[in-house]
C-alpha positions as CSV (number, residue, x, y, z in Angstrom):
1,M,-0.5,109.2,-37.7
2,A,-2.6,107.5,-40.3
3,I,-1.5,106.2,-43.4
4,K,-3.6,106.9,-46.3
5,I,-4.0,104.1,-48.4
6,Y,-4.8,104.6,-51.8
7,Q,-7.4,103.1,-53.7
8,S,-5.1,101.6,-56.5
9,Q,-3.4,99.8,-53.8
10,V,-6.2,97.9,-52.5
11,S,-7.8,97.3,-55.8
12,P,-5.2,97.5,-58.4
13,T,-6.8,98.4,-62.3
14,S,-6.4,96.1,-65.5
15,E,-3.9,99.0,-66.6
16,V,-1.5,98.0,-63.8
17,S,-1.9,94.2,-64.5
18,E,-1.1,94.8,-67.9
19,R,1.8,97.1,-67.5
20,E,5.2,96.8,-69.3
21,S,8.6,96.0,-67.5
22,T,11.0,97.9,-67.6
23,R,12.6,95.0,-69.8
24,G,9.4,94.6,-72.2
25,M,7.9,92.3,-70.0
26,R,4.1,92.5,-68.9
27,I,3.5,91.0,-65.5
28,S,0.0,90.4,-64.6
29,L,-1.2,90.6,-61.3
30,D,-1.6,87.1,-60.7
31,D,2.0,86.6,-61.8
32,A,3.1,89.2,-58.9
33,T,1.6,87.9,-56.4
34,R,2.3,83.7,-56.4
35,P,5.4,83.8,-55.0
36,A,3.5,85.0,-51.7
37,R,0.9,82.6,-52.4
38,A,3.2,79.8,-52.8
39,L,4.8,80.3,-49.8
40,K,1.9,80.5,-47.5
41,G,0.8,77.1,-49.2
42,M,4.2,75.6,-48.5
43,L,3.4,76.1,-44.9
44,K,0.4,75.0,-44.8
45,A,1.1,72.0,-46.5
46,G,4.4,71.6,-44.5
47,E,2.3,72.1,-41.2
48,D,-0.4,69.6,-42.3
49,F,2.3,67.0,-43.2
50,Y,3.7,67.4,-39.6
51,V,0.9,67.1,-38.0
52,E,-0.5,64.1,-39.7
53,Y,3.2,62.8,-39.1
54,E,2.5,63.2,-35.3
55,K,-0.7,62.0,-35.6
56,T,0.9,58.6,-37.4
57,K,3.5,58.4,-34.9
58,S,0.8,58.5,-31.8
59,E,-1.2,56.0,-33.1
60,N,1.8,53.8,-34.0
61,E,3.2,54.3,-30.6
62,V,-0.7,53.7,-29.0
63,L,-0.8,50.8,-30.9
64,E,2.3,49.2,-29.5
65,K,1.2,50.1,-26.0
66,S,-1.9,48.7,-26.7
67,K,-0.8,45.0,-27.1
68,E,1.0,45.6,-23.6
69,V,-2.5,46.4,-22.4
70,E,-4.2,43.1,-23.7
71,F,-1.4,41.1,-23.0
72,G,0.6,42.4,-20.4
73,V,4.5,42.1,-19.8
74,K,6.2,39.2,-20.0
75,D,9.8,38.1,-19.3
76,D,12.5,36.5,-21.5
77,N,10.7,33.0,-20.3
78,G,7.6,34.1,-21.1
79,N,6.5,34.2,-17.5
80,T,3.5,37.0,-16.7
81,L,5.6,40.0,-14.9
82,V,2.3,42.2,-15.2
83,E,-1.2,40.9,-16.0
84,G,-3.0,42.2,-19.3
85,L,-6.4,43.4,-19.5
86,G,-7.0,40.5,-21.6
87,E,-6.1,38.2,-18.9
88,T,-7.9,40.0,-16.4
89,K,-11.2,39.7,-18.5
90,T,-11.0,35.9,-19.5
91,K,-10.5,35.3,-15.8
92,V,-13.5,37.6,-14.2
93,S,-15.5,36.6,-16.6
94,E,-16.0,33.2,-15.3
95,Y,-17.1,34.9,-11.8
96,A,-20.4,34.5,-10.9
97,D,-19.9,37.5,-8.7
98,M,-20.3,40.5,-10.9
99,D,-19.2,43.3,-8.4
100,K,-16.1,41.5,-7.6
101,A,-15.3,40.6,-11.3
102,M,-15.8,44.6,-12.2
103,S,-13.9,45.4,-9.2
104,E,-10.7,43.5,-10.0
105,Y,-11.0,44.5,-13.8
106,N,-11.3,48.2,-12.6
107,T,-8.4,47.9,-10.3
108,N,-6.2,46.3,-13.6
109,W,-7.5,49.0,-15.7
110,Q,-6.9,51.9,-13.8
111,N,-3.4,50.3,-12.9
112,T,-2.7,49.9,-16.4
113,K,-3.4,53.2,-17.7
114,D,-1.5,54.9,-14.6
115,R,1.3,52.5,-15.8
116,I,1.7,53.4,-19.5
117,I,0.8,57.0,-19.8
118,P,3.6,58.4,-18.1
119,T,5.7,56.3,-20.6
120,L,4.0,57.8,-23.9
121,K,5.8,60.2,-26.0
122,G,3.7,61.5,-28.7
123,K,2.0,64.8,-29.0
124,F,-1.4,62.9,-29.5
125,S,-0.7,59.8,-27.5
126,K,-2.0,60.4,-24.8
127,K,-5.3,61.5,-26.2
128,L,-5.5,58.5,-28.1
129,F,-4.4,56.4,-25.7
130,N,-7.3,57.6,-22.8
131,S,-9.8,57.1,-25.9
132,Y,-8.5,53.4,-26.7
133,M,-8.7,52.5,-23.0
134,D,-12.2,54.0,-22.6
135,K,-13.4,52.1,-25.6
136,T,-11.5,48.9,-24.2
137,Y,-13.4,49.6,-20.7
138,L,-16.9,50.3,-22.1
139,S,-16.3,46.8,-24.4
140,D,-14.7,44.6,-21.6
141,K,-17.2,45.9,-19.2
142,S,-20.4,44.6,-21.1
143,A,-18.8,41.2,-22.1
144,I,-17.6,40.6,-18.6
145,Q,-20.9,41.0,-17.1
146,T,-22.8,39.7,-19.5
147,S,-20.7,36.4,-18.7
148,N,-21.1,37.0,-15.2
149,V,-24.8,36.9,-15.7
150,R,-24.3,33.6,-17.5
151,G,-22.1,32.1,-14.4
152,M,-24.4,32.7,-11.6
153,L,-27.2,31.7,-13.8
154,Y,-25.0,28.3,-14.2
155,K,-23.6,28.4,-10.7
156,N,-27.2,28.4,-9.5
157,R,-28.5,25.7,-11.8
158,T,-25.5,23.7,-10.6
159,L,-26.3,24.1,-7.4
160,K,-29.8,22.8,-7.8
161,L,-28.6,20.2,-9.9
162,Q,-25.9,18.9,-7.1
163,S,-28.6,19.1,-4.7
164,L,-30.2,16.2,-6.3
165,E,-27.3,13.7,-6.2
166,P,-27.9,12.4,-2.4
167,L,-31.2,11.6,-4.2
168,Y,-30.1,9.9,-7.1
169,K,-27.6,7.7,-4.7
170,I,-30.6,7.3,-2.4
171,L,-32.9,5.9,-5.3
172,S,-29.8,4.0,-6.9
173,T,-28.8,2.0,-3.6
174,A,-31.7,1.5,-1.6
175,E,-34.3,-1.1,-1.9
176,I,-37.2,0.0,-4.1
177,G,-40.1,0.5,-2.3
178,S,-38.6,1.0,1.3
179,N,-39.9,3.9,2.8
180,E,-36.3,5.7,2.6
181,Y,-36.4,4.9,-1.3
182,K,-40.6,6.5,-1.4
183,Q,-39.2,9.5,0.4
184,A,-36.1,10.6,-2.1
185,E,-38.7,9.7,-4.7
186,N,-41.3,12.3,-3.8
187,K,-38.6,15.1,-3.2
188,L,-37.6,14.2,-7.0
189,T,-41.0,15.0,-7.7
190,E,-41.5,18.1,-5.7
191,F,-38.0,19.3,-7.3
192,F,-39.5,19.4,-10.8
193,K,-42.6,20.5,-10.0
194,D,-41.4,23.8,-8.1
195,P,-42.1,26.7,-9.9
196,S,-38.6,28.5,-8.9
197,N,-37.0,25.5,-10.3
198,Q,-39.3,25.6,-13.5
199,K,-37.9,29.1,-14.0
200,L,-34.6,28.7,-13.9
201,F,-34.3,26.1,-16.3
202,G,-37.1,27.4,-18.2
203,A,-38.4,24.9,-21.0
204,K,-35.4,22.5,-20.4
205,I,-37.1,21.8,-16.9
206,S,-39.1,18.6,-18.5
207,E,-36.1,17.1,-20.2
208,L,-33.9,17.4,-17.2
209,E,-36.8,15.5,-15.1
210,F,-36.3,12.9,-17.9
211,T,-32.6,12.8,-17.4
212,S,-32.3,12.7,-13.8
213,K,-35.0,9.5,-14.0
214,A,-32.7,8.0,-16.9
215,T,-29.3,9.0,-14.3
216,V,-31.0,7.0,-11.4
217,D,-31.7,3.5,-13.6
218,V,-28.1,4.2,-15.0
219,L,-26.4,4.6,-11.7
220,R,-28.8,1.4,-9.8
221,F,-27.7,-0.7,-13.4
222,K,-24.0,0.3,-12.3
223,R,-24.2,-0.8,-8.9
224,D,-26.3,-3.9,-9.3
225,I,-23.8,-5.3,-12.3
226,S,-21.0,-4.6,-9.6
227,I,-23.0,-6.5,-7.5
228,D,-24.2,-9.6,-9.3
229,P,-23.4,-9.3,-12.8
230,L,-25.3,-12.2,-14.3
231,K,-28.6,-11.2,-12.4
232,T,-28.2,-7.4,-14.1
233,Y,-27.9,-8.6,-17.6
234,I,-30.9,-11.0,-16.9
235,D,-32.8,-7.8,-15.8
236,I,-31.8,-5.7,-18.0
237,K,-33.4,-7.6,-20.8
238,K,-36.5,-7.0,-18.8
239,P,-38.5,-3.4,-19.7
240,E,-40.0,-3.3,-16.3
241,N,-36.5,-3.1,-14.9
242,Y,-35.0,0.2,-15.3
243,P,-38.2,1.7,-16.8
244,N,-36.8,5.5,-17.5
245,L,-34.0,3.9,-20.1
246,P,-34.0,5.2,-23.5
247,T,-33.8,2.3,-26.0
248,E,-30.7,3.0,-27.2
249,K,-29.0,3.6,-23.7
250,R,-30.5,0.0,-22.6
251,N,-29.1,-1.6,-25.6
252,E,-25.8,0.0,-24.7
253,L,-26.0,-1.2,-21.3
254,E,-27.3,-4.6,-22.6
255,L,-24.4,-5.3,-24.4
256,S,-22.1,-4.0,-21.6
257,A,-23.7,-6.2,-19.1
258,K,-23.0,-9.3,-21.0
259,R,-19.5,-8.1,-21.2
260,Y,-19.7,-8.3,-17.2
261,A,-21.6,-11.5,-16.9
262,Q,-19.4,-13.9,-19.3
263,S,-16.5,-12.1,-17.3
264,F,-18.3,-13.4,-14.1
265,A,-19.7,-16.4,-15.6
266,A,-16.5,-18.0,-16.7
267,K,-14.8,-17.4,-13.2
268,E,-18.0,-18.8,-11.8
269,F,-17.6,-22.0,-13.3
270,E,-14.1,-22.2,-12.4
271,K,-15.7,-21.6,-8.7
272,N,-18.4,-24.4,-9.5
273,Y,-15.9,-26.6,-10.5
274,Q,-13.6,-26.2,-7.7
275,K,-16.4,-26.9,-5.3
276,A,-17.5,-29.6,-7.3
277,L,-14.3,-31.4,-6.2
278,K,-15.0,-31.0,-2.8
279,G,-18.6,-32.4,-3.4
280,E,-20.3,-28.9,-2.9
281,M,-22.8,-26.9,-5.0
282,G,-22.1,-23.4,-6.3
283,T,-23.6,-20.1,-5.8
284,Y,-25.5,-20.2,-9.5
285,T,-26.5,-23.5,-11.2
286,N,-24.4,-24.0,-14.2
287,A,-27.6,-23.0,-16.3
288,E,-27.9,-19.8,-14.7
289,L,-24.2,-19.3,-16.2
290,L,-24.6,-20.4,-19.6
291,S,-27.6,-17.9,-20.1
292,A,-24.9,-15.0,-20.2
293,F,-23.1,-17.2,-23.5
294,E,-26.5,-17.9,-25.6
295,G,-26.0,-17.0,-29.1
296,E,-22.4,-17.1,-28.8
297,K,-20.1,-19.0,-30.9
298,N,-18.3,-21.1,-28.3
299,Y,-21.6,-21.3,-26.1
300,N,-21.3,-25.2,-27.1
301,E,-17.6,-26.0,-25.6
302,I,-19.0,-24.0,-22.6
303,F,-22.3,-26.7,-22.4
304,E,-19.8,-29.2,-22.3
305,Q,-17.8,-28.3,-19.8
306,S,-20.5,-27.1,-17.4
307,K,-21.6,-30.9,-17.9
308,V,-18.3,-31.8,-16.7
309,I,-18.7,-30.1,-13.8
310,D,-21.8,-31.5,-12.8
311,I,-20.7,-35.2,-13.2
312,V,-17.9,-34.1,-11.2
313,Q,-20.0,-33.0,-8.5
314,E,-22.0,-36.3,-8.6
315,N,-19.0,-38.1,-8.4
316,S,-17.1,-36.0,-6.2
317,N,-16.8,-38.4,-3.0
318,I,-14.5,-40.3,-5.4
319,I,-11.8,-37.7,-4.7
320,K,-12.9,-37.1,-1.2
321,E,-12.7,-40.6,-0.2
322,A,-9.8,-42.0,-2.5
323,K,-7.2,-43.5,-0.3
324,Y,-3.4,-42.6,-1.5
325,G,-2.7,-44.4,-4.7
326,E,-6.1,-45.6,-5.5
327,A,-7.5,-43.0,-8.1
328,S,-7.3,-45.5,-11.0
329,K,-9.3,-48.0,-9.5
330,L,-12.3,-45.4,-8.6
331,I,-12.2,-43.2,-11.4
332,S,-13.9,-46.7,-13.6
333,Q,-16.4,-46.5,-11.5
334,I,-18.0,-42.7,-12.6
335,K,-21.2,-42.2,-13.5
336,V,-22.7,-40.9,-16.3
337,S,-26.2,-40.1,-17.2
338,G,-26.3,-41.3,-20.7
339,D,-24.2,-42.4,-22.9
340,N,-22.1,-39.4,-24.0
341,I,-18.4,-41.2,-23.8
342,K,-16.8,-37.8,-24.2
343,L,-18.4,-36.1,-21.5
344,K,-17.3,-39.1,-19.3
345,E,-13.9,-39.4,-20.5
346,K,-13.2,-35.5,-19.6
347,A,-15.1,-36.1,-16.4
348,Q,-12.6,-38.9,-15.6
349,D,-9.6,-36.4,-16.6
350,A,-11.0,-33.9,-13.8
351,I,-11.6,-36.0,-11.2
352,R,-7.8,-37.8,-12.1
353,S,-6.3,-34.3,-12.1
354,A,-8.1,-33.3,-9.1
355,I,-6.9,-36.5,-7.2
356,S,-3.2,-35.8,-8.9
357,A,-3.3,-32.7,-7.1
358,K,-4.6,-33.4,-4.1
359,N,-1.7,-36.2,-3.7
360,K,0.9,-33.6,-4.8
361,A,-0.5,-31.1,-2.1
362,I,-0.2,-33.8,0.7
363,Q,3.4,-34.8,-0.4
364,N,4.5,-30.9,-0.2
365,D,2.2,-30.7,2.7
366,A,0.2,-33.2,4.2
367,A,-0.4,-31.2,7.7
368,G,-1.3,-28.2,5.8
369,Y,-3.3,-29.8,3.1
370,Y,-5.5,-31.7,5.9
371,I,-5.7,-28.3,8.3
372,T,-7.2,-26.7,5.2
373,E,-9.5,-29.6,4.7
374,N,-10.9,-31.4,7.3
375,E,-12.7,-29.3,10.0
376,D,-11.4,-30.9,12.7
377,V,-8.1,-30.6,12.1
378,E,-8.9,-27.1,11.6
379,V,-10.3,-26.8,15.1
380,L,-7.1,-29.0,16.6
381,T,-5.3,-26.4,15.2
382,K,-6.6,-23.5,15.9
383,E,-6.2,-25.0,19.7
384,V,-2.7,-25.6,19.3
385,N,-1.6,-22.1,18.0
386,D,-3.4,-20.7,21.0
387,A,-1.7,-23.0,23.6
388,F,1.9,-21.8,21.9
389,E,1.1,-18.2,21.9
390,K,0.1,-18.6,25.4
391,Y,3.5,-20.3,26.1
392,V,5.7,-17.7,24.4
393,E,4.0,-15.3,26.6
394,T,4.4,-16.5,29.9
395,N,7.4,-19.1,29.2
396,D,5.4,-21.4,32.2
397,E,6.3,-24.9,32.1
398,A,2.3,-25.6,32.8
399,D,1.4,-23.8,29.7
400,L,4.5,-25.7,27.8
401,E,2.9,-29.5,28.9
402,N,-0.6,-27.9,27.5
403,Y,1.0,-26.9,24.5
404,K,2.7,-30.5,24.0
405,V,-0.8,-32.0,24.7
406,K,-2.7,-29.8,22.3
407,F,0.0,-31.0,19.7
408,N,-0.2,-34.5,20.6
409,E,-4.0,-34.5,20.2
410,R,-3.6,-33.0,16.8
411,A,-0.7,-35.4,15.6
412,D,-2.6,-38.0,16.7
413,F,-5.8,-36.9,15.0
414,L,-3.7,-36.8,11.6
415,D,-1.9,-40.1,12.2
416,K,-5.7,-41.2,12.0
417,I,-6.4,-39.8,8.9
418,Y,-2.6,-40.7,7.5
419,E,-3.6,-44.3,8.5
420,E,-7.0,-44.1,6.9
421,K,-6.0,-42.1,3.8
422,E,-3.1,-44.7,3.2
423,I,-0.4,-41.7,3.3
424,P,3.1,-43.3,3.1
425,K,5.2,-42.1,5.9
426,R,7.6,-40.3,4.3
427,F,4.9,-37.7,3.4
428,R,3.3,-37.8,7.1
429,T,4.2,-34.4,8.3
430,Y,2.9,-32.9,11.9
431,I,3.7,-29.2,11.4
432,T,2.6,-27.0,8.0
433,Q,5.2,-26.2,5.5
434,A,4.7,-22.4,6.4
435,E,5.7,-23.5,9.8
436,A,8.6,-25.3,9.2
437,K,10.1,-22.6,6.7
438,S,9.6,-20.1,9.4
439,I,11.7,-22.4,12.1
440,V,14.5,-23.1,9.3
441,A,14.8,-19.2,9.1
442,Q,14.6,-18.8,12.9
443,Y,17.7,-21.0,13.1
444,K,20.1,-19.3,10.3
445,A,19.3,-15.9,11.8
446,T,20.5,-17.2,15.7
447,P,23.4,-15.7,16.0
448,N,25.9,-18.3,17.6
449,P,26.5,-22.5,18.0
450,A,25.3,-22.8,21.9
451,K,22.0,-20.4,21.1
452,Q,21.7,-22.9,18.2
453,S,21.7,-26.0,20.0
454,A,19.5,-24.6,22.8
455,L,17.1,-24.1,19.9
456,I,17.2,-27.6,18.3
457,E,16.7,-28.9,21.9
458,S,13.8,-26.4,21.9
459,L,12.1,-28.4,19.5
460,K,12.9,-31.7,20.7
461,L,11.2,-30.9,23.7
462,Q,8.5,-29.2,22.5
463,Y,7.6,-31.6,19.8
464,G,8.2,-34.8,21.8
465,N,7.9,-38.0,20.3
466,K,7.1,-36.8,17.0
467,S,10.4,-34.5,17.0
468,S,12.4,-36.9,14.7
469,D,9.4,-36.6,12.1
470,V,9.8,-32.5,12.4
471,F,13.6,-32.3,12.2
472,M,12.8,-34.6,8.7
473,Q,10.9,-32.2,7.6
474,L,12.5,-29.1,8.7
475,Q,15.9,-30.9,6.3
476,K,13.8,-31.1,3.6
477,E,13.1,-27.2,4.1
478,G,16.7,-26.4,4.0
479,L,17.6,-27.1,7.4
480,P,21.9,-27.8,7.4
481,F,22.5,-31.3,8.2
482,G,24.8,-30.3,11.0
483,A,22.0,-29.0,13.0
484,M,19.9,-32.4,12.4
485,M,23.2,-33.9,13.6
486,T,23.1,-31.8,17.0
487,A,19.1,-33.1,17.1
488,S,20.7,-36.6,17.3
489,V,23.6,-36.9,19.1
490,N,23.6,-36.6,23.5
491,N,27.5,-35.7,23.5
492,A,27.0,-31.8,24.5
493,Q,30.8,-31.3,23.1
494,L,30.3,-33.0,20.2
495,K,27.1,-30.9,19.6
496,D,28.7,-27.7,20.0
497,D,31.7,-28.6,17.7
498,I,29.5,-29.8,15.0
499,N,27.1,-27.0,15.0
500,D,30.0,-24.3,15.5
501,G,29.9,-22.0,12.4
502,S,32.5,-19.7,13.2
503,I,35.0,-22.7,12.7
504,N,36.8,-22.0,9.4
505,I,37.9,-25.7,8.1
506,K,39.9,-24.2,5.4
507,A,42.2,-22.1,7.9
508,Y,42.2,-25.2,10.2
509,E,43.5,-27.3,7.2
510,T,46.0,-24.8,6.4
511,N,47.1,-24.9,10.0
512,Y,47.9,-28.6,9.9
513,K,49.6,-28.5,6.5
514,T,51.8,-26.3,7.6
515,A,52.4,-28.1,10.9
516,T,52.5,-31.8,9.5
517,G,54.0,-30.6,6.4
518,S,51.2,-32.6,4.5
519,T,49.4,-31.7,1.5
520,G,45.6,-31.7,0.0
521,T,46.4,-35.9,-0.4
522,D,46.7,-36.1,3.3
523,I,43.2,-33.8,4.0
524,N,41.3,-36.5,1.9
525,N,42.9,-39.2,3.9
526,L,41.7,-37.4,7.2
527,K,38.5,-37.7,5.6
528,T,38.7,-41.0,4.6
529,K,39.8,-41.8,8.4
530,V,36.7,-40.2,9.7
531,A,34.7,-42.8,7.0
532,K,36.6,-45.8,8.2
533,K,35.7,-45.1,11.9
534,L,32.2,-44.9,10.9
535,E,31.9,-47.8,8.6
536,D,29.5,-50.1,11.1
537,Y,27.4,-47.5,11.5
538,T,27.1,-46.1,7.4
539,D,26.9,-49.7,6.6
540,V,23.5,-49.9,7.8
541,V,22.6,-47.1,6.1
542,I,23.5,-48.7,2.8
543,N,21.6,-51.9,3.4
544,Q,18.4,-50.2,4.3
545,P,15.6,-50.9,1.9
546,G,15.9,-48.2,-1.3
547,G,13.5,-45.6,-1.9
548,E,13.3,-44.7,2.1
549,V,17.0,-43.2,2.9
550,N,19.2,-41.4,0.6
551,A,22.4,-43.1,1.5
552,S,25.3,-41.5,0.0
553,G,24.0,-37.9,1.0
554,F,23.4,-38.9,4.4
555,I,26.4,-41.0,4.5
556,N,28.4,-37.5,3.4
557,G,26.9,-35.3,5.6
558,L,27.8,-37.4,8.6
559,R,31.3,-38.1,7.4
560,D,31.7,-34.3,6.8
561,S,29.8,-33.3,10.2
562,I,32.3,-35.5,12.4
563,Y,35.2,-34.2,10.7
564,H,34.1,-30.7,11.4
565,A,34.0,-32.1,14.8
566,A,37.8,-33.2,14.3
567,M,39.1,-30.2,13.2
568,A,37.7,-28.2,16.4
569,K,39.1,-30.7,18.3
570,Y,42.4,-30.6,16.7
571,N,42.2,-26.4,16.7
572,R,41.8,-26.9,20.6
573,G,45.2,-29.1,20.8
574,V,44.1,-32.8,20.2
575,E,46.5,-34.9,18.1
576,I,44.4,-35.1,14.6
577,D,44.0,-39.3,14.9
578,D,42.8,-38.6,18.8
579,A,40.4,-36.3,17.5
580,I,38.9,-37.9,14.7
581,K,38.9,-41.1,16.9
582,E,37.4,-39.1,20.1
583,A,34.5,-37.5,17.6
584,S,33.4,-40.6,16.3
585,R,33.6,-42.0,19.5
586,E,31.2,-39.3,20.9
587,F,28.6,-39.9,18.0
588,L,28.8,-43.6,18.3
589,Q,28.5,-44.2,21.2
590,D,24.7,-43.8,21.1
591,Y,24.4,-46.3,18.7
592,R,24.2,-50.5,18.9
593,I,24.4,-51.9,15.8
594,S,23.1,-55.3,15.0
595,D,25.4,-58.5,13.7
596,S,23.3,-58.4,10.7
597,E,24.3,-54.6,10.0
598,T,20.9,-53.8,9.0
599,Y,19.6,-51.5,12.1
600,W,20.9,-50.2,15.4
601,V,19.1,-49.0,18.4
602,P,19.4,-46.0,19.7
603,A,20.0,-44.8,23.2
604,D,17.2,-42.7,23.2
605,V,14.0,-41.5,20.7
606,N,13.2,-37.8,20.8
607,G,14.9,-37.5,24.4
608,Q,13.1,-40.8,25.5
609,A,15.9,-43.4,27.0
610,V,15.7,-46.7,25.0
611,S,16.5,-50.0,26.5
612,Q,19.4,-51.0,24.0
613,Q,19.3,-54.3,25.4
614,H,16.0,-55.1,25.8
615,I,15.3,-54.1,22.4
616,M,18.2,-56.1,20.8
617,A,16.9,-59.1,22.5
618,K,13.8,-58.5,21.7
619,A,14.4,-58.6,18.3
620,D,16.5,-61.6,18.6
621,V,13.5,-63.8,20.2
622,V,11.0,-62.8,17.6
623,M,13.2,-63.8,14.5
624,K,14.0,-67.3,16.4
625,K,9.7,-67.4,16.6
626,I,9.6,-66.5,13.3
627,K,12.4,-69.2,11.8
628,D,11.7,-72.0,14.7
629,T,8.2,-71.6,15.0
630,D,4.8,-71.4,13.8
631,Y,4.5,-67.7,14.3
632,L,4.0,-66.7,10.6
633,K,1.2,-68.7,10.3
634,E,-1.1,-67.1,13.1
635,I,-0.7,-64.0,11.2
636,K,-2.8,-63.5,8.0
637,L,-0.2,-62.4,5.9
638,K,-1.4,-59.7,3.1
639,G,-1.1,-61.5,-0.3
640,V,-1.1,-64.9,0.7
641,D,-3.9,-67.7,0.0
642,E,-3.5,-71.6,1.3
643,D,-1.9,-72.3,-2.2
644,N,1.4,-70.5,-1.6
645,Q,1.1,-69.7,2.4
646,E,3.8,-72.4,2.8
647,L,6.0,-71.1,0.0
648,I,5.7,-67.8,1.0
649,I,6.6,-68.7,4.9
650,N,9.6,-70.4,3.9
651,D,11.1,-67.6,2.0
652,I,10.5,-65.5,5.0
653,K,12.5,-67.7,7.2
654,K,15.5,-68.1,5.4
655,N,15.3,-64.9,3.6
656,S,14.5,-62.0,6.6
657,N,15.8,-59.1,8.2
658,F,14.7,-56.5,10.5
659,Y,15.5,-53.1,9.1
660,L,15.2,-49.5,10.2
661,N,11.2,-47.8,9.7
662,E,10.6,-45.0,7.9
663,K,10.8,-42.8,11.2
664,G,13.9,-44.5,12.5
665,D,12.1,-45.3,15.7
666,G,11.9,-48.7,15.4
667,I,12.8,-51.7,13.2
668,V,10.4,-53.7,10.6
669,L,10.7,-57.2,9.2
670,H,11.6,-57.3,5.5
671,V,12.1,-60.2,3.1
672,D,14.6,-59.9,1.2
673,R,14.2,-60.9,-2.9
674,N,16.6,-62.4,-5.4
675,N,16.8,-59.2,-7.5
676,G,17.9,-57.4,-4.1
677,S,14.7,-55.5,-2.7
678,S,13.3,-55.7,0.1
679,I,9.6,-55.6,1.1
680,P,8.0,-55.6,4.6
681,V,5.9,-58.4,6.0
682,V,2.5,-57.0,6.1
683,D,-0.9,-58.7,7.5
684,V,-4.2,-58.1,5.7
685,D,-5.1,-55.3,7.9
686,G,-1.4,-53.6,7.2
687,K,0.2,-54.4,10.3
688,R,3.5,-55.0,10.0
689,I,6.1,-57.0,12.2
690,E,7.5,-53.9,13.8
691,I,9.6,-53.3,17.1
692,L,9.2,-49.8,18.6
693,F,12.6,-48.7,20.7
694,L,10.1,-47.4,23.2
695,D,8.1,-50.3,23.4
696,N,9.7,-52.2,26.6
697,S,6.9,-55.0,26.3
698,T,7.4,-58.8,25.7
699,T,5.0,-59.8,23.1
700,L,5.3,-60.6,19.8
701,P,4.4,-58.3,17.1
702,I,0.6,-58.4,15.4
703,T,-0.3,-61.6,17.6
704,N,0.8,-59.8,21.0
705,T,1.4,-63.4,22.0
706,P,3.6,-63.3,25.1
707,F,6.8,-64.3,25.6
708,G,9.2,-64.6,28.8
709,Y,12.4,-62.9,29.9
710,E,14.2,-66.4,29.4
711,E,13.7,-66.5,26.2
712,M,15.6,-63.6,25.9
713,Y,18.7,-65.8,24.9
714,E,22.1,-64.6,24.7
715,P,21.5,-61.1,26.0
716,V,23.5,-58.3,25.0
717,Q,26.5,-56.7,27.1
718,D,25.0,-53.7,28.8
719,E,27.6,-50.9,27.1
720,T,27.0,-47.5,27.6
721,Y,29.1,-47.1,23.9
722,M,30.1,-48.5,20.9
723,E,34.2,-48.5,21.3
724,V,35.6,-47.0,18.4
725,N,39.4,-48.5,17.7
């Protein structure tokens, strides 16, 4: 049923509003409705506050998620677990392929969106996040595409410029004016005239053309300076060379070239100096080298050095022709243009130093020096090496003989040089220092005494009549004294006993002490006994003229070697005194000692048998001719004139003896001085009164005057060894 609504209910009158209350209060309509309105307002305000709260909450959530969108997800160590859109944007912006870039970005964008949206909790978060992602997409897409276009353009330009690099290489290395150079030059010109290239590079095409040509000049400069810094330095100062270089760049390269040229010139000056010492011309003249130092503070100093080099070059024959020990006389003969005493003195010092260095090199390695400095010796050395390699390969006797022939040819040639240059015999070598060191190393690496002895014997066979010289050289390079001893004895057992490195002398001595109740003093007495048995032999060593033999070192080494052999025999059951006597006899049986105790005659020289009786008798004949005949008057003695000839000859007759020569392969007559020294008797040609052990002739030294066997009086008994008591 319908409800009747009164007018007063809809539109209250003023009367109502002014009606008094039952308590006497007057209430207006506005007052009456205020609570309802207040409630409604409160409800609306609450609703607005709640919405604002939720919006803020969602905004904060989206804001927080935006960081994850941008930067991705990291672990505690900062390692990327999920790539952010910011990283993706940066990465794909570098792509020259726009489709590939956007495809990769789109994938990550969608994955990011799909990953994050389910995690959103706010009432408005999803809406806000979708809006944020859309805006991010549009912004990033624009930036990526712009960058991709630039990248594609950059790549295109880069590829174009890279296509020029082969042309740069040709233009900077090929001979200017050659067909190859012209073709490359035309291609470069065509590149810059090409409309497509002009469009690609725009207004910068002219600048690029200029830069390219300058680049070619820079590259050619770098190539030239690596080949010839001095010429390049001279060339770059001329405008017609490297014409496309800007002035600033040319100045920069000129300074660089000068530094290179100075460093190069300094080295070339040294080369010129070394060549000057040999009488050779340098690649560059000193004047050319000096140009690199013009205007420098040290120019005058370098100028003087160059002049010294010129003087040395002009007088280089002094170094080349100088005999050993005559430098001072020749240096005084140096010629200098003008009166510059200072330069002459510097040149003299340089040549003196060069001769000193030459002599030192000869002292250290005479064979090695002349192999390097003499072309003929170098050729012979190649033949020696080739022959040796063939012998090693085949181990054939014929190849060994061929090697010995080649070795002796070189040795003979070296001897001619040594004689001509007056090289002291103690410095004369027939293998190089490097070869000697190699042999010593091989010996030390050989595992047992038998094989070591075999190696020594093979060396004696290999080097023939030069083996004694070679062994002296090997000893200097570290060959043990025992090895030297095995080379000088013939008894096989003695060789092994001396050379046996497995013998423990200390252990043998301990055994001896235990068995005999001996002391350390007794051991020393054993060594004294050995020395006593060898006394006649070692007296010869002691009596040799000073400077040729290290007497004490040799004697001690010999004593220790024979003692070593004696202890080996003792360990095999031989009584110690008998062992010492046996070891001494095995050594001494190879020698015959002169009554004067100034020389011995060995049983062999380098494996060739010596007629000891003949040599001893020949020495006696020669000495009798000296003392009792005019033999010496037939010889034009060095340093002797008519005024003092008689006096000198009488001195020789009264005070002369034969001594071992430097190599131990013969004896040489010396005159003994009052001061205890002895000097060889020499004629004006440098020949000595010398008897070689392998010389079985019956002629006098120097004069070659024959004598008969009947003059070989009181022949020495043909004993095979010296008896040792």
